[in-house]
C-alpha positions in Angstrom: 35.1 4.0 -12.3 36.7 7.3 -11.3 35.0 9.5 -8.8 32.2 11.4 -10.4 30.2 14.4 -9.5 26.4 14.6 -9.9 23.7 17.2 -9.0 21.8 14.4 -7.3 22.9 10.9 -6.2 20.0 8.6 -5.2 20.5 5.5 -3.0 17.7 3.0 -3.7 15.7 2.3 -6.9 12.2 1.8 -5.5 9.3 4.3 -6.2 10.8 7.0 -4.0 14.3 6.5 -5.6 13.5 6.0 -9.2 10.7 8.6 -8.9 13.3 11.1 -7.6 15.8 10.2 -10.4 13.2 10.6 -13.2 11.7 13.8 -11.9 15.0 15.4 -11.1 16.3 14.5 -14.6 13.2 16.0 -16.2 14.1 19.2 -14.4 17.5 19.2 -16.0 19.6 17.8 -13.2 22.4 15.3 -13.6 21.5 12.2 -11.7 23.0 8.9 -10.6 21.1 6.1 -9.0 22.5 3.2 -6.9 20.5 0.0 -6.5 21.7 -3.3 -5.1 18.8 -5.4 -6.6 16.2 -5.1 -9.3 14.9 -1.6 -10.2 11.5 -0.9 -8.9 12.2 -1.9 -5.3 9.6 -3.6 -3.0 6.6 -2.2 -4.8 7.4 -3.6 -8.2 9.3 -6.8 -7.3 7.9 -8.0 -3.9 4.8 -5.8 -3.2 2.2 -3.8 -4.9 2.5 -5.2 -8.5 2.9 -8.9 -7.8 0.3 -8.9 -5.0 -2.3 -7.2 -7.3 -1.5 -9.7 -10.1 -2.4 -12.5 -7.7 -5.6 -10.6 -6.6 -6.6 -10.4 -10.2 -6.1 -14.1 -10.6 -8.4 -14.5 -7.5 -10.9 -12.2 -9.1 -11.1 -14.3 -12.3 -11.6 -17.4 -10.2 -14.4 -15.6 -8.3 -16.0 -14.5 -11.6 -16.0 -18.1 -12.9 -17.7 -19.3 -9.8 -20.6 -16.8 -10.4 -20.6 -17.0 -14.2 -24.0 -18.8 -14.3 -25.6 -15.7 -12.8 -24.6 -13.9 -16.0 -25.9 -16.7 -18.3 -22.5 -18.3 -18.8 -22.6 -22.0 -18.0 -19.5 -23.3 -16.4 -21.1 -25.7 -13.9 -19.4 -23.6 -11.3 -16.2 -25.5 -11.7 -12.8 -23.9 -12.0 -9.3 -25.4 -11.7 -6.6 -23.1 -10.3 -3.2 -23.5 -12.0 -1.3 -21.3 -9.7 2.0 -22.1 -11.4 0.5 -20.4 -14.5 -0.6 -17.5 -12.3 2.9 -17.2 -10.9 4.4 -17.2 -14.4 2.0 -14.5 -15.5 2.8 -12.4 -12.5 6.5 -12.7 -13.0 6.2 -11.8 -16.7 4.4 -8.6 -15.7 7.0 -7.8 -13.1 10.0 -8.6 -15.4 8.5 -6.6 -18.2 8.0 -3.5 -16.1 11.5 -3.8 -14.6 13.0 -4.0 -18.0 10.9 -1.1 -19.4 11.8 1.0 -16.3 15.6 0.4 -16.8 15.4 1.1 -20.5 13.5 4.3 -19.9 15.8 5.5 -17.2 18.9 4.9 -19.4 17.2 6.8 -22.2 17.0 9.7 -19.9 20.8 9.6 -19.4 20.5 8.6 -15.7 23.6 6.8 -14.5 22.6 3.6 -12.9 25.1 1.7 -10.7 24.6 -1.9 -9.5 25.6 -2.3 -5.9 25.3 -1.3 -2.2 25.6 2.5 -1.7 26.8 3.9 1.6 26.8 7.6 2.5 29.9 9.2 4.1 30.9 12.8 4.9 30.6 15.6 2.4 27.8 13.8 0.5 30.2 11.1 -0.7 28.6 7.8 -1.8 30.7 4.7 -2.0 29.2 1.9 -4.1 30.3 -1.7 -3.4 29.6 -3.7 -6.6 28.8 -7.4 -6.8 32.1 -8.2 -8.5 34.0 -6.8 -5.5 35.0 -3.5 -7.1 33.9 -0.1 -5.8 33.0 3.3 -7.1 32.9 6.7 -5.4 30.3 9.4 -6.3 29.7 12.8 -4.8 26.5 14.7 -5.1 25.6 18.3 -4.6 22.5 16.6 -3.1 21.9 13.0 -2.0 18.6 11.3 -1.6 18.3 8.3 0.6 15.6 5.9 -0.6 16.6 2.4 0.6 13.1 1.3 1.4 11.9 -1.3 3.8 11.8 -5.0 4.5 9.0 -7.2 6.1 8.9 -7.3 9.9 9.1 -10.7 11.5 8.0 -12.3 14.8 10.4 -14.2 17.0 9.8 -17.9 16.4 8.2 -17.2 13.0 11.3 -16.5 10.9 10.7 -17.3 7.2 11.4 -21.0 6.6 9.3 -23.9 5.3 5.6 -23.1 5.8 6.3 -19.7 7.4 6.5 -16.8 5.0 6.5 -13.1 4.8 5.2 -11.2 1.8 8.5 -11.8 0.0 8.2 -15.6 0.1 4.4 -15.9 -0.4 4.6 -13.9 -3.6 6.9 -16.6 -5.0 4.4 -19.5 -4.4 3.4 -21.6 -7.4 0.6 -23.4 -5.6 -2.4 -22.5 -3.4 -2.0 -23.9 0.2 -5.2 -25.5 1.4 -5.1 -24.0 4.9 -3.6 -20.6 5.5 -3.0 -18.6 8.7 -2.5 -14.9 8.1 -0.8 -13.2 11.1 -1.8 -9.6 11.0 -5.1 -8.1 9.9 -3.9 -4.8 8.4 -4.1 -3.8 4.8 -1.5 -6.3 3.5 -2.8 -9.2 5.6 -6.3 -8.6 4.4 -5.2 -8.6 0.8 -3.5 -12.0 1.2 -6.5 -13.3 3.1 -8.8 -12.2 0.4 -6.6 -13.6 -2.4 -6.3 -17.1 -0.9 -9.9 -17.3 0.2 -11.0 -16.5 -3.4 -8.7 -19.1 -4.7 -10.3 -21.8 -2.5 -8.1 -21.9 0.6 -9.4 -22.1 4.1 -8.1 -18.8 5.7 -7.8 -17.7 9.3 -6.7 -14.1 10.2 -4.9 -13.8 13.6 -4.9 -10.1 14.8 -3.7 -8.8 18.1 -5.9 -5.7 18.1 -9.6 -5.7 18.8 -10.5 -5.5 15.1 -8.9 -5.9 11.7 -8.0 -2.9 9.6 -7.4 -0.7 12.6 -7.7 3.0 11.8 -10.3 2.6 9.1 -13.7 4.2 9.5 -15.8 1.8 11.4 -18.6 1.6 8.8 -16.1 0.8 6.1 -14.3 -1.8 8.2 -17.6 -3.5 9.1 -18.4 -4.0 5.4 -15.0 -5.8 4.9 -15.6 -8.0 7.9 -19.1 -9.0 6.7 -17.8 -9.8 3.2 -14.9 -11.8 4.6 -17.2 -13.9 6.7 -19.2 -14.6 3.5 -15.9 -16.0 2.1 -15.7 -18.2 5.2 -12.6 -16.3 6.4 -12.2 -16.9 10.1 -11.3 -13.6 11.8 -9.7 -14.0 15.3 -9.0 -10.7 16.9 -7.5 -9.8 20.3 -5.2 -12.8 20.2 -1.4 -13.2 20.1 0.6 -15.9 18.4 2.7 -17.9 20.8 4.6 -20.1 18.5 4.2 -23.0 16.1 5.1 -26.7 15.8 6.0 -28.1 12.3 4.1 -31.3 11.7 6.7 -33.0 9.5 4.5 -33.1 6.5 5.3 -29.5 5.3 2.7 -27.8 7.5 2.7 -26.6 11.0 0.4 -26.0 14.0 0.1 -22.4 15.1 -0.4 -21.8 18.8 -2.3 -18.6 19.7 -4.7 -17.2 22.3 -6.0 -14.2 24.1 -3.6 -15.0 27.0 -0.7 -17.4 27.5 -3.1 -19.6 29.5 -5.8 -19.7 26.9 -4.1 -21.4 24.0 -5.7 -22.6 20.8 -4.1 -24.7 18.1 -4.5 -24.2 14.4 -3.2 -26.7 11.9 -2.3 -25.0 8.6 -0.2 -25.6 5.4 1.2 -22.1 5.3 1.6 -19.1 7.7 1.8 -15.6 6.2 3.4 -13.2 8.6 2.0 -9.8 7.7 2.7 -7.4 10.6 4.1 -4.5 8.5 7.5 -3.5 7.3 10.5 -1.9 8.9 12.7 0.8 7.3 15.9 -0.5 5.8 18.7 1.8 6.9 21.0 -1.2 7.7 23.5 -0.7 4.9 23.5 3.1 4.4 26.6 3.7 6.4 26.0 7.3 7.5 29.3 7.5 9.5 30.6 11.1 9.5 27.2 12.5 8.7 24.5 14.2 10.8 21.8 11.9 9.5 19.9 10.6 12.5 18.1 7.3 12.8 15.4 6.7 15.4 15.1 3.7 17.7 12.5 2.3 15.3 14.9 2.6 12.4 13.4 5.6 10.6 15.6 8.4 9.2 14.6 11.7 10.8 13.6 14.4 8.4 11.7 17.7 8.4 8.6 18.7 6.4 10.8 19.0 3.3 12.3 15.5 3.8 15.7 17.1 4.8 17.9 15.1 7.1 20.2 16.7 9.6 23.0 16.6 7.0 23.0 19.6 4.7 22.0 18.6 1.1 20.9 15.1 2.2 17.2 14.1 2.0 15.3 10.9 2.7 12.1 9.6 1.2 9.7 6.7 1.0 9.5 3.8 3.5 12.8 5.0 5.0 11.0 7.8 6.8 8.0 7.8 9.2 5.4 8.8 6.6 2.6 6.6 5.1 4.3 3.6 3.5 2.7 4.0 0.1 4.4 4.0 -3.3 2.5 7.1 -4.4 3.6 8.9 -1.2 7.2 8.1 -2.2 6.6 9.6 -5.6 5.1 12.8 -4.0 8.2 13.0 -1.7 10.5 12.6 -4.7 8.8 15.6 -6.4 8.8 17.6 -3.2 12.6 17.1 -2.7 13.4 17.9 -6.3 11.5 21.2 -6.1 13.2 22.0 -2.8 16.6 21.3 -4.4 15.6 23.8 -7.2 14.5 26.4 -4.6 10.9 26.4 -6.0 9.3 26.8 -2.5 7.2 23.7 -2.6 4.4 23.1 -0.1 5.0 20.3 2.4 2.9 17.2 1.8 -0.4 17.0 3.8 0.1 13.4 5.0 -3.3 13.5 6.7 -5.0 13.9 3.3 -3.1 11.4 1.1 -5.1 8.8 -0.8 -5.2 5.2 0.7 -6.1 2.1 -1.2 -6.6 -1.5 0.0 -7.1 -4.0 -2.8 -8.8 -6.9 -1.0 -12.3 -7.9 -2.1 -14.2 -5.7 -1.4 -11.8 -2.9 -2.1 -11.2 0.1 0.3 -10.2 3.6 -0.6 -10.2 6.8 1.4 -8.8 10.3 1.9 -9.1 12.4 5.0 -10.1 11.5 8.5 -12.7 8.9 9.5 -15.8 10.0 11.2 -14.3 9.0 14.6 -11.1 10.8 13.9 -12.9 13.9 12.7 -15.0 14.1 15.9 -11.9 13.4 18.1 -10.2 16.3 16.3 -13.0 18.5 17.6 -15.0 18.9 14.4 -18.8 19.2 14.4 -19.5 17.0 11.4 -22.4 16.1 9.1 -22.2 12.6 7.6 -23.9 10.9 4.7 -23.5 7.3 3.4 -25.1 5.4 0.6 -24.9 1.7 -0.2 -23.7 0.3 -3.5 -26.6 -2.1 -3.6 -28.8 0.8 -4.7 -26.4 1.7 -7.6 -27.4 0.4 -11.0 -23.8 -0.3 -12.2 -23.1 -2.2 -9.1 -26.2 -4.3 -9.7 -25.0 -4.9 -13.3 -21.6 -6.1 -12.0 -23.2 -8.2 -9.3 -21.1 -6.4 -6.7 -23.5 -5.2 -4.1 -21.5 -5.1 -0.9 -20.1 -1.6 -0.1 -20.8 2.0 0.6 -19.6 5.6 0.1 -19.3 7.8 3.2 -18.7 11.5 3.1 -17.8 13.5 6.3 -18.2 17.2 6.1 -17.7 20.1 8.6 -21.0 21.5 9.9 -21.2 25.3 9.2 -22.6 27.8 11.7 -25.9 27.7 9.9 -26.2 24.0 10.4 -25.5 23.1 6.8 -22.8 20.8 5.6 -19.7 22.8 4.5 -16.1 21.7 3.8 -15.6 18.1 2.9 -13.2 16.6 5.4 -13.1 12.9 4.4 -14.3 10.5 1.7 -14.4 6.8 2.5 -15.3 4.1 0.1 -15.6 0.3 0.2 -16.9 -1.8 -2.7 -16.4 -2.5 -6.3 -13.4 -0.8 -7.9 -13.3 2.0 -5.3 -9.5 2.3 -5.7 -10.3 3.7 -9.2 -13.1 6.0 -7.9 -11.4 7.9 -5.2 -9.9 10.7 -7.3 -13.0 12.9 -7.1 -13.2 12.5 -3.4 -9.4 13.0 -3.0 -9.6 16.2 -5.0 -12.5 17.5 -2.9 -10.7 16.8 0.3 -7.4 18.4 -0.8 -8.9 21.4 -2.4 -11.0 21.9 0.8 -14.1 22.0 -1.4 -17.5 22.4 0.1 -20.5 20.1 -0.3 -22.3 22.7 -2.3 -19.4 23.0 -4.8 -18.8 19.3 -5.1 -22.5 18.6 -5.5 -22.3 20.5 -8.8 -20.1 17.8 -10.4 -22.0 15.8 -13.0 -21.3 12.0 -12.7 -21.7 9.7 -15.7 -24.7 7.3 -15.8 -24.7 4.4 -15.2 -21.4 4.4 -13.2 -20.1 3.4 -9.9 -19.0 7.0 -9.3 -22.6 8.1 -9.2 -22.7 6.9 -5.6 -20.1 9.5 -4.6 -22.1 12.2 -6.4 -25.3 11.0 -4.8 -23.8 10.9 -1.3 -22.5 14.5 -1.6 -25.8 15.7 -3.1 -27.7 14.3 -0.2 -25.7 16.5 2.2 -27.2 19.6 0.5 -30.5 18.5 1.9 -31.8 17.5 -1.5 -31.2 14.4 -3.6 -32.4 12.3 -6.5 -32.6 8.9 -5.0 -32.2 9.2 -1.2 
């Protein structure tokens, strides 16, 4: 292929990359995208989508176990064919990847298969799998090469030791699972395997799992996990493991090197986060800077130090969320078009954790709001009092709203909305809107919630902050 000129060249086909390509194309720009693997990146192929497919399989198994409570006789017996679950997951992933590629081609986006490296003057060289190469130049270049799982020395992926990449390819349920890391991804895997019948232990180095979450929300997850018989061990570090010769291994861990415990398991899931993947971007002859932690440095408009070169998604030190990648793609395109976009308020983005019970929030926790110097008014209501939750049989959880206290003592601007419970990842939009529009309690309390619905609990919690309520 001869050297080609584009308005935008994107390196990386994950949410930030394909989001940028599609949005820029819809704005009339001529776009090329370089991807060395399957379109969709980590989120579609090795992250969000396959992980949630497995969580749904776990949910179905959980529903069968409780079917008798709804008058459906199953004798409480279910048989998990995880090979079928794996095939279903892969069918979903493959279908979306194919649809995405077809859609992008229909939009006249030039897609190149290979590793893209950036050189001087916004020149991108593509090394194709067949050994050939192409050269592209862009008026603008967007770096979106994503991230890869972090690993621990001595726990490199092999045999019973897996990262999220390997565990999502399983076609069986290990009987005993150790999850190293009690963050969002670790808790999703722990929840999945526990609901599929495995014995699960979480090993977390910090004093609590889900660090950074509002304490009331995190406590609900901990109580629910204990009901699932998940063993949560916090304040410990993993020291190594010894394979047993039968496909499993014994994990050595403890609060100190002298206080060692041994845990025999069939699988170890290393879930300690992800690192930015700038390894193959080249960048020689450019002013793009990479930090010691591997992040590409950018300003509030995702601009790097090289004129006309931007970076988005997991490659930069912003919340590692697919929807944040989409937002950054839109921001960059608007900036390229000189539309004076507002920088993203990263402290107000929506967060979602898909373990059971689910977690969703926007804005600071109560602790963070107080530490920031706000005088706050707080209200929280339990899902067990909600009629729809009772119908679903999902009683664990709450909605918590944090508002700024006005000079008259009343609750004013809504600062944070935090939810844990049934389908809260689908309920956050109202709270997210309130937080980002800087709406007040009085304004938001006017919203009418459908009945019976889970979202009534958000409405009731806000209404109670006015000093009046229906049910509190």
